Backbone of each chain as ProteinMPNN parsed JSONL, in Angstrom:
{"seq_chain_A": "DIQMTQSPSSLSASIGDRVTITCRASQSVSVYLNWYLQKPGKAPKLLIYAASSLQSGVPSRFSGSGSGTDFTLTISSLQPEDFATYYCQQSYSTPYSFGQGTKLEIK", "coords_chain_A": {"N_chain_A": [[34.858, 105.022, 27.428], [35.821, 102.825, 30.089], [38.97, 102.53, 31.48], [41.096, 100.047, 32.773], [43.703, 99.584, 35.038], [46.272, 97.608, 36.151], [48.552, 96.891, 38.821], [51.386, 95.318, 40.329], [52.637, 94.528, 36.965], [53.885, 92.138, 36.89], [54.966, 89.77, 39.346], [56.996, 88.36, 41.794], [56.933, 85.844, 44.227], [56.959, 83.935, 47.302], [55.969, 80.675, 48.556], [53.522, 80.877, 51.06], [53.764, 83.6, 51.412], [52.286, 86.883, 51.818], [50.353, 88.57, 49.505], [49.61, 91.386, 47.506], [47.631, 92.792, 44.983], [46.975, 95.483, 42.851], [44.335, 97.398, 41.413], [43.259, 99.918, 39.274], [40.711, 102.083, 38.244], [39.747, 104.166, 35.462], [37.69, 105.875, 35.896], [35.1, 106.261, 38.361], [33.827, 103.119, 39.393], [32.137, 102.343, 41.274], [31.319, 99.637, 43.236], [31.501, 97.75, 41.345], [33.372, 95.619, 40.525], [35.385, 92.979, 39.604], [37.421, 90.066, 40.211], [39.632, 87.778, 38.654], [41.277, 84.616, 38.19], [43.67, 83.169, 36.111], [44.999, 80.325, 34.663], [47.66, 78.965, 32.621], [46.512, 78.136, 29.397], [43.934, 77.727, 30.208], [40.515, 78.673, 31.028], [39.603, 81.844, 32.475], [38.901, 82.126, 35.994], [36.385, 83.008, 38.222], [37.029, 84.829, 41.127], [36.508, 86.892, 43.054], [33.701, 88.995, 43.422], [31.8, 92.001, 42.983], [33.638, 93.666, 44.251], [34.371, 92.788, 46.883], [33.18, 90.383, 47.565], [33.344, 86.952, 48.085], [33.533, 84.453, 45.72], [31.572, 81.489, 45.523], [33.078, 78.556, 46.743], [35.675, 79.424, 46.509], [38.823, 79.691, 48.069], [39.276, 81.049, 51.395], [41.573, 82.503, 51.749], [41.792, 84.341, 49.793], [40.951, 87.711, 49.263], [39.118, 90.734, 48.681], [39.079, 94.298, 48.258], [37.995, 97.753, 48.323], [36.607, 100.598, 46.525], [34.954, 102.776, 44.203], [37.516, 104.058, 42.483], [39.819, 102.641, 43.151], [41.173, 99.52, 43.935], [41.941, 96.408, 45.603], [43.353, 93.153, 45.516], [43.985, 90.6, 47.701], [46.061, 87.969, 48.699], [46.331, 85.905, 51.313], [48.12, 83.937, 52.209], [50.25, 82.504, 50.212], [49.688, 79.715, 48.109], [50.818, 76.796, 46.299], [49.133, 76.416, 44.057], [48.267, 78.927, 43.46], [49.836, 80.37, 41.78], [49.691, 82.139, 38.956], [47.983, 84.105, 36.448], [46.38, 87.133, 37.199], [43.382, 88.954, 36.806], [41.629, 92.025, 36.875], [38.271, 93.294, 36.474], [35.873, 95.516, 35.27], [32.416, 95.979, 35.781], [30.706, 98.044, 35.701], [29.881, 99.676, 33.608], [29.077, 99.23, 30.134], [31.364, 99.326, 27.362], [32.293, 96.368, 29.021], [35.379, 95.963, 30.74], [38.74, 94.77, 31.114], [41.61, 94.608, 33.279], [45.131, 94.66, 32.44], [46.351, 92.452, 33.41], [48.114, 90.618, 35.971], [50.935, 88.848, 36.457], [51.717, 86.282, 38.53], [54.456, 84.86, 39.91], [56.615, 82.168, 40.982], [59.064, 82.71, 43.415]], "CA_chain_A": [[35.136, 103.68, 27.933], [36.576, 102.789, 31.338], [40.25, 101.825, 31.381], [41.511, 99.394, 34.009], [45.156, 99.46, 35.104], [46.73, 96.784, 37.27], [49.962, 96.944, 39.2], [52.354, 95.375, 39.231], [52.341, 93.651, 35.828], [54.384, 90.83, 37.293], [55.302, 89.731, 40.765], [57.59, 87.111, 42.274], [56.683, 85.65, 45.643], [57.218, 82.588, 47.811], [54.875, 79.99, 49.249], [53.274, 81.416, 52.385], [53.791, 85.062, 51.4], [51.069, 87.679, 51.638], [50.514, 89.288, 48.244], [48.543, 92.335, 47.161], [47.596, 93.285, 43.606], [46.158, 96.691, 42.795], [43.61, 97.704, 40.171], [42.735, 101.28, 39.282], [39.804, 102.413, 37.145], [39.911, 105.534, 34.957], [36.607, 106.63, 36.517], [34.47, 105.447, 39.401], [33.019, 101.958, 39.032], [31.451, 101.961, 42.508], [31.889, 98.344, 43.669], [31.318, 96.818, 40.231], [34.729, 95.207, 40.204], [35.567, 91.538, 39.783], [38.784, 89.531, 40.068], [39.711, 86.434, 38.079], [42.555, 83.939, 38.125], [43.778, 82.368, 34.897], [46.201, 79.497, 34.502], [47.971, 78.788, 31.198], [45.685, 77.221, 28.63], [42.636, 77.548, 30.853], [39.649, 79.834, 31.105], [39.626, 82.555, 33.758], [38.014, 81.642, 37.054], [35.937, 84.114, 39.077], [37.432, 84.738, 42.535], [35.868, 87.935, 43.85], [32.787, 89.841, 42.682], [31.35, 93.176, 43.737], [34.812, 94.201, 44.945], [34.803, 92.127, 48.117], [32.422, 89.16, 47.829], [34.067, 85.753, 47.682], [32.74, 83.515, 44.928], [31.395, 80.189, 46.148], [34.113, 77.56, 46.485], [37.015, 80.043, 46.473], [39.4, 79.683, 49.421], [39.158, 82.296, 52.151], [42.827, 83.273, 51.728], [41.587, 85.416, 48.822], [40.029, 88.752, 49.683], [39.146, 91.935, 47.865], [38.591, 95.514, 48.905], [38.026, 98.967, 47.52], [35.408, 101.133, 45.895], [35.27, 103.967, 43.419], [38.519, 103.831, 41.442], [40.979, 101.891, 43.635], [40.8, 98.193, 44.436], [43.036, 95.487, 45.848], [43.165, 91.728, 45.732], [45.006, 90.117, 48.62], [46.16, 86.541, 48.993], [46.923, 86.011, 52.654], [49.227, 82.993, 52.352], [50.305, 81.897, 48.881], [49.774, 78.275, 47.932], [51.384, 76.477, 44.975], [48.129, 76.526, 42.997], [47.91, 80.332, 43.258], [50.727, 81.004, 40.811], [48.849, 82.286, 37.769], [47.764, 85.499, 36.088], [45.173, 87.681, 37.799], [42.774, 90.052, 36.072], [40.445, 92.712, 37.374], [37.298, 93.576, 35.409], [34.782, 96.376, 35.725], [31.093, 95.691, 35.218], [29.891, 99.231, 35.984], [29.262, 100.103, 32.371], [29.612, 98.632, 28.921], [31.91, 97.975, 27.239], [33.023, 95.833, 30.162], [36.801, 95.986, 30.433], [39.652, 94.058, 31.991], [42.976, 95.069, 33.41], [46.081, 93.982, 31.543], [46.806, 91.226, 34.052], [49.29, 90.561, 36.843], [51.453, 87.482, 36.472], [52.306, 85.942, 39.819], [55.417, 83.784, 39.693], [57.304, 81.638, 42.152], [60.41, 83.243, 43.612]], "C_chain_A": [[35.994, 103.778, 29.199], [37.826, 101.941, 31.15], [40.623, 101.28, 32.761], [43.02, 99.172, 33.979], [45.542, 98.686, 36.349], [48.203, 97.042, 37.568], [50.223, 95.976, 40.346], [51.903, 94.502, 38.061], [52.838, 92.247, 36.086], [54.919, 90.919, 38.71], [55.887, 88.375, 41.092], [57.388, 87.003, 43.775], [56.908, 84.187, 46.013], [55.971, 81.994, 48.456], [54.745, 80.555, 50.659], [53.287, 82.932, 52.463], [52.381, 85.644, 51.342], [51.3, 88.579, 50.436], [49.314, 90.204, 48.012], [48.718, 92.815, 45.731], [46.601, 94.442, 43.565], [45.534, 96.873, 41.423], [43.017, 99.099, 40.29], [41.88, 101.509, 38.039], [39.957, 103.874, 36.746], [38.77, 106.458, 35.411], [35.927, 105.706, 37.514], [33.638, 104.309, 38.806], [32.235, 101.467, 40.247], [32.094, 100.683, 43.051], [31.728, 97.287, 42.577], [32.674, 96.37, 39.683], [34.885, 93.737, 40.56], [37.027, 91.162, 39.593], [38.705, 88.088, 39.565], [41.137, 85.934, 38.162], [42.556, 83.131, 36.838], [45.107, 81.614, 34.88], [46.425, 79.239, 33.017], [47.083, 77.749, 30.522], [44.303, 76.976, 29.189], [41.813, 78.83, 30.785], [39.855, 80.556, 32.436], [38.599, 81.969, 34.719], [37.668, 82.821, 37.966], [36.336, 83.86, 40.533], [36.584, 85.633, 43.436], [34.919, 88.708, 42.943], [32.302, 90.968, 43.594], [32.416, 93.661, 44.7], [35.291, 93.367, 46.121], [34.066, 90.838, 48.437], [33.144, 87.957, 47.246], [33.129, 84.827, 46.905], [32.694, 82.162, 45.629], [32.51, 79.223, 45.747], [35.523, 78.112, 46.449], [37.566, 80.095, 47.897], [39.4, 81.05, 50.085], [40.469, 83.082, 52.233], [42.776, 84.405, 50.686], [40.603, 86.434, 49.406], [40.186, 89.967, 48.777], [38.606, 93.112, 48.642], [38.64, 96.666, 47.925], [36.659, 99.384, 47.022], [35.801, 102.394, 45.134], [36.266, 103.647, 42.319], [39.662, 102.919, 41.865], [40.563, 100.619, 44.364], [42.056, 97.361, 44.678], [42.512, 94.069, 45.976], [44.305, 91.277, 46.619], [44.906, 88.604, 48.748], [46.95, 86.45, 50.292], [48.138, 85.105, 52.845], [49.292, 82.166, 51.067], [50.463, 80.381, 48.936], [50.286, 77.975, 46.525], [50.406, 76.683, 43.827], [47.736, 77.972, 42.69], [48.787, 81.025, 42.221], [50.065, 80.961, 39.437], [48.827, 83.764, 37.405], [46.408, 85.946, 36.622], [44.692, 88.888, 36.994], [41.67, 90.696, 36.892], [39.544, 93.048, 36.191], [36.187, 94.44, 35.975], [33.493, 95.986, 35.022], [30.142, 96.848, 35.511], [29.167, 99.699, 34.742], [29.88, 99.375, 31.193], [30.317, 99.684, 28.088], [32.652, 97.541, 28.5], [34.502, 95.73, 29.783], [37.609, 95.309, 31.532], [40.95, 94.829, 32.154], [43.889, 94.231, 32.539], [46.631, 92.69, 32.13], [48.026, 91.424, 34.925], [49.726, 89.112, 36.921], [52.193, 87.241, 37.774], [53.174, 84.705, 39.652], [56.088, 83.367, 40.993], [58.699, 82.227, 42.23], [61.382, 82.086, 43.846]], "O_chain_A": [[36.792, 104.704, 29.35], [37.755, 100.79, 30.72], [40.482, 101.963, 33.775], [43.553, 98.636, 33.007], [45.181, 99.061, 37.464], [48.988, 97.369, 36.678], [49.385, 95.825, 41.235], [50.891, 93.809, 38.162], [52.285, 91.278, 35.566], [55.273, 91.991, 39.2], [55.329, 87.348, 40.705], [57.642, 87.956, 44.511], [57.029, 83.322, 45.146], [55.049, 82.709, 48.847], [55.74, 80.697, 51.37], [52.868, 83.5, 53.471], [51.432, 85.004, 50.89], [52.316, 89.269, 50.353], [48.168, 89.844, 48.284], [49.814, 93.197, 45.32], [45.529, 94.382, 44.167], [46.136, 96.54, 40.402], [42.357, 99.424, 41.277], [42.28, 101.171, 36.925], [40.259, 104.723, 37.585], [38.883, 107.68, 35.317], [36.16, 104.497, 37.505], [32.866, 104.496, 37.865], [31.734, 100.342, 40.267], [33.3, 100.66, 43.299], [31.808, 96.088, 42.842], [33.06, 96.69, 38.559], [34.56, 93.309, 41.668], [37.774, 91.853, 38.9], [37.853, 87.301, 39.978], [42.085, 86.718, 38.199], [41.563, 82.483, 36.506], [46.179, 82.193, 35.058], [45.477, 79.29, 32.233], [46.925, 76.631, 31.013], [43.576, 76.112, 28.699], [42.334, 79.914, 30.524], [40.244, 79.931, 33.422], [37.583, 81.402, 34.317], [38.555, 83.541, 38.424], [36.022, 82.813, 41.099], [36.024, 85.188, 44.438], [35.281, 89.046, 41.816], [32.391, 90.881, 44.818], [32.118, 94.024, 45.838], [36.497, 93.247, 46.338], [34.305, 90.247, 49.49], [33.508, 87.942, 46.071], [32.058, 84.467, 47.393], [33.67, 81.746, 46.254], [32.841, 79.091, 44.569], [36.48, 77.343, 46.366], [36.862, 80.494, 48.824], [39.51, 82.078, 49.417], [40.48, 84.207, 52.732], [43.613, 85.308, 50.698], [39.567, 86.071, 49.964], [41.243, 90.193, 48.188], [37.793, 92.962, 49.555], [39.236, 96.576, 46.852], [35.69, 98.629, 47.09], [36.843, 102.996, 45.392], [35.902, 103.025, 41.321], [40.415, 102.459, 41.007], [39.73, 100.635, 45.271], [43.092, 97.574, 44.049], [41.41, 93.819, 46.464], [45.469, 91.545, 46.321], [43.82, 88.041, 48.885], [48.105, 86.872, 50.355], [49.076, 85.461, 53.559], [48.495, 81.25, 50.861], [51.261, 79.846, 49.705], [50.19, 78.83, 45.645], [50.81, 77.085, 42.735], [46.962, 78.22, 41.766], [48.5, 82.156, 41.827], [49.901, 79.898, 38.839], [49.558, 84.57, 37.981], [45.415, 85.227, 36.511], [45.485, 89.725, 36.563], [40.873, 90.007, 37.528], [39.996, 93.083, 35.046], [35.626, 94.138, 37.028], [33.481, 95.7, 33.825], [28.926, 96.663, 35.564], [27.996, 100.073, 34.796], [31.037, 98.957, 31.234], [29.904, 100.844, 28.103], [33.53, 98.252, 28.989], [34.833, 95.443, 28.633], [37.22, 95.28, 32.7], [41.342, 95.604, 31.282], [43.473, 93.221, 31.971], [47.297, 91.92, 31.436], [48.866, 92.283, 34.659], [48.982, 88.252, 37.392], [53.176, 87.916, 38.078], [52.684, 83.633, 39.296], [56.12, 84.118, 41.968], [59.432, 82.245, 41.242], [62.577, 82.313, 44.035]]}, "seq_chain_B": "QVQLQESGPGLMKPSETLSLTCTVSGGSISSYYWSWIRQPPGKGLEWIGYIHNSGSTNYNPSLKSRVTMSIDTSKNHFSLKLSSVTAADTAVYFCARVGRGYVNFDYWGQGTLVTVSS", "coords_chain_B": {"N_chain_B": [[25.774, 71.366, 37.784], [26.729, 73.979, 35.806], [27.856, 73.893, 32.496], [29.841, 75.011, 29.764], [30.502, 74.918, 26.292], [32.475, 75.688, 23.62], [32.299, 75.734, 20.035], [33.565, 75.513, 16.716], [35.283, 76.654, 13.714], [38.822, 76.186, 13.532], [40.697, 77.372, 11.952], [40.9, 80.057, 9.754], [40.467, 82.143, 6.829], [41.565, 85.447, 5.878], [39.021, 87.968, 5.613], [36.886, 86.256, 5.742], [33.867, 85.079, 7.468], [33.68, 84.595, 10.85], [32.27, 82.018, 12.757], [30.924, 80.93, 15.679], [29.707, 78.655, 18.15], [28.203, 78.26, 21.315], [27.457, 75.822, 23.52], [25.282, 75.151, 26.131], [25.137, 73.257, 29.051], [23.681, 71.421, 31.813], [22.078, 73.328, 32.891], [19.539, 75.837, 32.331], [19.381, 77.99, 29.483], [17.813, 80.117, 29.603], [16.755, 83.251, 31.038], [19.188, 84.305, 31.708], [22.065, 86.369, 30.965], [24.447, 86.057, 28.346], [27.814, 85.849, 27.369], [30.488, 86.68, 25.038], [33.966, 86.527, 25.008], [37.292, 87.386, 24.212], [40.76, 86.441, 23.724], [43.728, 87.349, 22.548], [46.697, 85.547, 21.544], [48.921, 85.295, 24.224], [48.124, 87.708, 25.299], [45.816, 90.093, 26.869], [42.358, 90.085, 28.069], [39.391, 90.621, 26.18], [36.221, 91.926, 26.11], [33.537, 90.988, 24.093], [30.761, 91.079, 23.747], [27.27, 90.752, 24.833], [24.34, 88.613, 25.077], [20.879, 88.186, 25.695], [18.314, 85.816, 26.59], [16.007, 86.88, 25.685], [16.675, 88.035, 23.399], [17.855, 90.458, 23.433], [20.731, 92.468, 22.947], [24.166, 93.553, 23.466], [26.941, 95.093, 22.3], [30.523, 95.377, 22.132], [31.69, 98.517, 21.262], [34.016, 98.662, 19.741], [33.948, 96.495, 18.092], [31.476, 96.379, 17.094], [30.39, 96.877, 14.51], [30.916, 94.582, 13.148], [29.949, 92.402, 14.478], [27.577, 89.882, 15.308], [25.251, 88.454, 17.442], [23.385, 85.6, 18.437], [20.699, 83.565, 19.762], [19.479, 80.372, 20.707], [17.052, 79.019, 22.314], [15.774, 76.574, 22.287], [17.726, 74.767, 21.636], [19.47, 75.231, 23.568], [21.725, 76.86, 23.157], [24.013, 79.49, 22.183], [25.27, 81.916, 19.839], [28.029, 83.346, 17.975], [28.859, 85.614, 15.46], [31.398, 86.954, 13.51], [32.333, 89.202, 11.227], [34.351, 89.693, 8.238], [37.054, 88.975, 9.006], [40.42, 89.487, 10.196], [43.993, 89.069, 10.615], [44.302, 90.185, 13.1], [42.162, 89.316, 14.522], [42.772, 86.857, 15.427], [42.66, 84.697, 18.083], [41.944, 83.213, 21.317], [38.687, 82.287, 21.829], [36.255, 82.732, 24.202], [33.211, 81.606, 25.667], [30.838, 82.723, 28.074], [28.885, 82.757, 31.089], [26.861, 85.366, 32.299], [26.775, 86.377, 35.504], [24.095, 86.835, 37.846], [22.746, 89.775, 39.512], [25.297, 91.654, 40.761], [27.172, 92.25, 37.984], [29.082, 89.72, 36.568], [31.37, 87.247, 35.276], [30.602, 84.151, 35.656], [30.611, 81.447, 34.929], [32.548, 79.703, 32.554], [33.381, 78.694, 29.205], [35.829, 76.363, 27.903], [37.286, 77.568, 25.99], [38.184, 78.337, 22.595], [40.595, 78.208, 20.094], [40.97, 80.424, 17.484], [42.434, 80.892, 14.467], [43.477, 83.247, 12.144], [44.584, 83.248, 8.975], [46.24, 83.594, 5.892]], "CA_chain_B": [[26.896, 72.229, 37.461], [26.635, 74.528, 34.459], [29.042, 73.733, 31.649], [29.763, 75.664, 28.469], [31.436, 74.346, 25.331], [32.535, 76.387, 22.344], [32.614, 74.942, 18.846], [33.718, 76.325, 15.52], [36.492, 76.376, 12.942], [40.055, 76.618, 14.156], [41.517, 78.116, 10.993], [40.107, 80.828, 8.809], [41.202, 83.043, 5.94], [41.117, 86.851, 5.976], [37.772, 88.41, 4.994], [35.79, 85.317, 6.012], [33.053, 85.337, 8.65], [33.861, 83.645, 11.952], [31.016, 81.583, 13.347], [31.14, 80.078, 16.837], [28.532, 78.307, 18.942], [28.447, 77.862, 22.704], [26.385, 74.961, 24.001], [25.165, 75.186, 27.583], [24.561, 72.056, 29.651], [23.59, 71.475, 33.259], [21.235, 74.443, 33.288], [18.812, 76.466, 31.234], [19.947, 79.203, 28.924], [16.837, 81.179, 29.819], [16.836, 84.156, 32.186], [20.557, 84.765, 31.937], [22.813, 86.965, 29.873], [25.567, 85.21, 27.931], [28.824, 86.712, 26.757], [31.681, 86.216, 24.351], [35.192, 87.225, 25.41], [38.407, 86.798, 23.468], [42.102, 86.671, 24.251], [44.814, 87.085, 21.585], [47.788, 84.772, 22.156], [49.861, 86.015, 25.081], [47.621, 89.035, 25.653], [44.735, 90.184, 27.836], [40.989, 89.706, 27.746], [38.547, 91.646, 25.561], [34.794, 91.598, 26.079], [32.98, 91.18, 22.755], [29.368, 91.472, 23.876], [26.404, 89.786, 25.485], [22.993, 88.418, 24.566], [19.907, 87.638, 26.636], [17.419, 84.898, 25.89], [14.956, 87.687, 25.056], [17.231, 88.516, 22.139], [18.53, 91.728, 23.681], [22.185, 92.363, 22.796], [25.013, 94.712, 23.723], [28.229, 94.761, 21.716], [31.627, 96.297, 22.308], [31.731, 99.42, 20.097], [35.209, 98.416, 18.917], [33.665, 95.381, 17.183], [30.031, 96.378, 16.862], [30.02, 96.857, 13.093], [31.2, 93.271, 12.566], [29.481, 91.347, 15.381], [26.166, 89.527, 15.475], [25.026, 87.341, 18.363], [22.046, 85.025, 18.402], [20.468, 82.58, 20.811], [18.454, 79.369, 20.391], [16.715, 78.416, 23.603], [15.364, 75.182, 22.089], [18.948, 73.971, 21.584], [20.305, 75.668, 24.706], [23.011, 77.376, 22.743], [24.061, 80.832, 21.622], [26.263, 81.956, 18.773], [28.748, 84.578, 17.627], [29.38, 85.791, 14.105], [32.299, 88.098, 13.363], [32.574, 89.28, 9.789], [35.56, 90.325, 7.701], [38.146, 88.762, 9.964], [41.808, 89.718, 9.815], [44.931, 88.421, 11.54], [44.095, 90.779, 14.42], [41.08, 88.588, 15.188], [43.313, 85.602, 15.939], [42.504, 84.726, 19.536], [41.103, 82.213, 21.952], [37.358, 82.833, 22.067], [35.55, 82.113, 25.326], [31.848, 81.991, 26.002], [30.708, 82.804, 29.521], [27.603, 83.171, 31.624], [26.889, 86.58, 33.087], [26.11, 86.131, 36.774], [23.03, 87.769, 38.212], [23.092, 90.754, 40.531], [26.485, 92.36, 40.291], [27.572, 91.586, 36.751], [30.386, 89.07, 36.521], [31.375, 86.074, 34.409], [30.767, 83.118, 36.684], [30.923, 80.178, 34.287], [33.243, 79.914, 31.294], [33.796, 77.568, 28.402], [37.28, 76.127, 27.941], [37.892, 78.424, 24.983], [38.572, 77.729, 21.327], [41.544, 79.053, 19.366], [40.674, 80.723, 16.087], [43.584, 81.486, 13.798], [43.172, 83.828, 10.832], [45.822, 83.266, 8.209], [46.078, 83.315, 4.462]], "C_chain_B": [[26.781, 72.681, 36.006], [27.953, 74.325, 33.721], [28.796, 74.399, 30.304], [30.839, 75.08, 27.559], [31.347, 75.1, 24.026], [32.814, 75.411, 21.209], [32.686, 75.873, 17.649], [35.028, 76.015, 14.829], [37.731, 76.895, 13.643], [40.896, 77.509, 13.263], [40.621, 78.794, 9.979], [41.026, 81.676, 7.931], [40.683, 84.469, 6.128], [39.89, 87.098, 5.103], [36.612, 87.441, 5.223], [35.006, 85.744, 7.254], [33.229, 84.213, 9.662], [32.489, 83.299, 12.521], [31.304, 80.585, 14.463], [29.813, 79.831, 17.556], [28.972, 77.888, 20.332], [27.238, 77.071, 23.188], [26.43, 74.9, 25.517], [24.521, 73.892, 28.076], [24.545, 72.209, 31.167], [22.748, 72.615, 33.781], [20.561, 75.053, 32.085], [19.486, 77.749, 30.785], [19.025, 80.403, 29.194], [17.157, 81.994, 31.066], [18.249, 84.575, 32.552], [21.032, 85.549, 30.719], [24.032, 86.083, 29.612], [26.529, 86.055, 27.099], [29.836, 85.941, 25.929], [32.828, 87.137, 24.752], [36.322, 86.582, 24.639], [39.75, 87.226, 24.061], [43.128, 86.345, 23.177], [45.947, 86.351, 22.283], [48.733, 85.657, 22.957], [49.384, 87.38, 25.557], [46.445, 88.956, 26.628], [43.378, 89.865, 27.253], [40.202, 90.889, 27.188], [37.106, 91.155, 25.523], [34.233, 91.939, 24.699], [31.53, 91.659, 22.831], [28.573, 90.447, 24.648], [25.052, 89.716, 24.785], [22.141, 87.818, 25.672], [18.961, 86.725, 25.87], [16.233, 85.624, 25.261], [15.376, 88.171, 23.672], [17.939, 89.845, 22.269], [20.045, 91.534, 23.603], [22.881, 93.668, 23.177], [26.399, 94.342, 23.262], [29.273, 95.812, 22.07], [31.703, 97.205, 21.064], [32.922, 99.176, 19.181], [34.975, 97.324, 17.877], [32.244, 95.421, 16.646], [29.634, 96.239, 15.396], [30.186, 95.474, 12.466], [30.579, 92.112, 13.34], [27.968, 91.15, 15.302], [26.095, 88.344, 16.43], [23.577, 86.891, 18.238], [21.939, 83.958, 19.47], [19.334, 81.651, 20.382], [18.132, 78.63, 21.681], [16.301, 76.953, 23.45], [16.577, 74.244, 22.059], [19.886, 74.295, 22.736], [21.694, 76.101, 24.249], [22.879, 78.805, 22.22], [25.28, 80.927, 20.719], [26.846, 83.345, 18.579], [29.111, 84.527, 16.159], [30.206, 87.064, 14.076], [32.723, 88.146, 11.897], [33.927, 89.905, 9.458], [36.765, 90.194, 8.625], [39.5, 89.068, 9.329], [42.689, 88.988, 10.826], [44.755, 88.959, 12.962], [42.972, 90.107, 15.201], [41.52, 87.208, 15.669], [43.32, 85.651, 17.468], [41.863, 83.424, 20.016], [39.771, 82.895, 22.272], [36.679, 82.018, 23.165], [34.078, 82.524, 25.311], [31.718, 81.922, 27.523], [29.292, 83.197, 29.907], [27.793, 84.444, 32.433], [26.085, 86.331, 34.364], [25.096, 87.216, 37.096], [23.49, 88.714, 39.319], [24.237, 91.604, 40.016], [27.037, 91.581, 39.094], [28.968, 91.0, 36.883], [30.263, 87.879, 35.588], [31.66, 84.869, 35.291], [31.009, 81.714, 36.137], [31.497, 80.46, 32.905], [33.367, 78.599, 30.534], [35.305, 77.44, 28.454], [38.015, 77.008, 26.944], [38.25, 77.648, 23.723], [39.461, 78.706, 20.57], [41.093, 79.196, 17.925], [41.869, 81.464, 15.504], [43.151, 81.988, 12.424], [44.487, 83.974, 10.073], [45.528, 82.924, 6.759], [46.936, 82.122, 4.03]], "O_chain_B": [[26.742, 71.858, 35.091], [29.029, 74.563, 34.27], [27.687, 74.359, 29.771], [31.948, 74.784, 28.004], [30.291, 75.155, 23.395], [33.48, 74.393, 21.398], [31.977, 76.876, 17.57], [35.805, 75.194, 15.315], [37.686, 77.944, 14.285], [41.706, 78.302, 13.744], [39.707, 78.187, 9.422], [42.195, 81.893, 8.248], [39.524, 84.68, 6.487], [39.74, 86.529, 4.022], [35.466, 87.778, 4.926], [35.418, 86.64, 7.991], [32.964, 83.046, 9.376], [31.655, 84.177, 12.737], [31.864, 79.518, 14.216], [28.924, 80.682, 17.567], [30.001, 77.233, 20.496], [26.128, 77.599, 23.255], [27.474, 74.634, 26.113], [23.477, 73.483, 27.569], [25.286, 73.012, 31.734], [22.703, 72.85, 34.989], [20.965, 74.813, 30.948], [20.073, 78.485, 31.578], [19.424, 81.556, 29.029], [17.751, 81.493, 32.02], [18.465, 85.15, 33.619], [20.498, 85.424, 29.616], [24.574, 85.452, 30.52], [26.123, 86.854, 26.255], [30.018, 84.734, 26.088], [32.676, 88.357, 24.824], [36.322, 85.369, 24.43], [39.856, 88.216, 24.785], [43.379, 85.169, 22.916], [46.14, 86.515, 23.487], [49.274, 86.637, 22.445], [50.155, 88.131, 26.155], [46.123, 87.886, 27.144], [43.256, 89.434, 26.107], [40.332, 92.015, 27.666], [36.814, 90.096, 24.969], [34.431, 93.046, 24.199], [31.12, 92.537, 22.071], [29.097, 89.416, 25.069], [24.667, 90.604, 24.024], [22.628, 87.035, 26.487], [18.821, 86.843, 24.653], [15.535, 85.068, 24.413], [14.559, 88.648, 22.884], [18.56, 90.313, 21.315], [20.578, 90.557, 24.129], [22.269, 94.736, 23.204], [26.985, 93.385, 23.766], [28.951, 96.981, 22.282], [31.772, 96.708, 19.94], [32.853, 99.449, 17.982], [35.712, 97.232, 16.895], [31.859, 94.582, 15.832], [28.658, 95.562, 15.075], [29.661, 95.215, 11.383], [30.669, 90.963, 12.909], [27.196, 92.107, 15.24], [26.796, 87.349, 16.248], [22.675, 87.685, 17.972], [22.943, 83.5, 20.015], [18.357, 82.086, 19.774], [18.86, 77.724, 22.087], [16.459, 76.17, 24.386], [16.468, 73.07, 22.413], [20.96, 73.708, 22.862], [22.702, 75.757, 24.866], [21.793, 79.262, 21.866], [26.206, 80.122, 20.818], [26.258, 84.359, 18.955], [29.612, 83.515, 15.669], [29.775, 88.115, 14.552], [33.388, 87.237, 11.399], [34.553, 90.556, 10.295], [37.408, 91.183, 8.975], [39.7, 88.931, 8.122], [42.194, 88.371, 11.769], [45.034, 88.248, 13.927], [42.847, 90.309, 16.409], [40.725, 86.472, 16.255], [43.919, 86.545, 18.065], [41.319, 82.648, 19.231], [39.738, 83.948, 22.908], [36.546, 80.798, 23.072], [33.749, 83.663, 24.979], [32.414, 81.144, 28.176], [28.592, 83.877, 29.157], [28.773, 84.582, 33.165], [24.876, 86.103, 34.316], [25.23, 88.363, 36.67], [24.503, 88.472, 39.976], [24.142, 92.204, 38.945], [27.33, 90.39, 39.199], [29.914, 91.691, 37.26], [29.162, 87.541, 35.155], [32.81, 84.594, 35.632], [31.568, 80.874, 36.842], [31.013, 81.328, 32.179], [33.448, 77.527, 31.135], [35.987, 78.314, 28.991], [39.23, 77.177, 27.04], [38.575, 76.462, 23.775], [39.127, 79.881, 20.422], [40.864, 78.204, 17.232], [42.259, 82.525, 15.989], [42.543, 81.256, 11.643], [45.378, 84.721, 10.477], [44.685, 82.081, 6.451], [46.925, 81.746, 2.858]]}, "name": "protein", "num_of_chains": 2, "seq": "DIQMTQSPSSLSASIGDRVTITCRASQSVSVYLNWYLQKPGKAPKLLIYAASSLQSGVPSRFSGSGSGTDFTLTISSLQPEDFATYYCQQSYSTPYSFGQGTKLEIKQVQLQESGPGLMKPSETLSLTCTVSGGSISSYYWSWIRQPPGKGLEWIGYIHNSGSTNYNPSLKSRVTMSIDTSKNHFSLKLSSVTAADTAVYFCARVGRGYVNFDYWGQGTLVTVSS"}
């Protein structure tokens, strides 16, 4: 099974900051890497698929990069609605697996 | 706009069989894969498995011995059964559509909390 590790586990930032979250896979997943945002009590929402493709309707301040085992999610200028928990997920092979999450909090 | 809605019991006793249904509206259930994902309170996400309208399934090996998924295209819904539940199965259960091309979960239900307690 492929293990996904995110860093950091939590992060404090301010409105307007540029933020980067990292995801590392235990083996290569090519570009089969997705990012989700989850707010308390809600379902996750797809932000980025195939490592760097922006899901329809997602603001352009979100971007993703990487391939193989190392990936990043960047938010170029934090907005109030961005404070949530972020998850990466590999879809290279089953069982599909998620990172443990990165909680983004307001500083 | 595709919408998914989970339904099922909120409270169960150990050793019972969990049964959940996900009803899809705003689109056809055909030609897509559909997944179940769960999240224990305060914890991360765990993929349970997927089913295709052809009946093809793929389950997480960690749950495979206890999981059965089915699909009813006439009712536009799919279902999850998880047998012999324990407190460790307490979680919010989400159903989700598997997007085409690069696999991802592009539409999700709101989730339903299932609590296992004696």
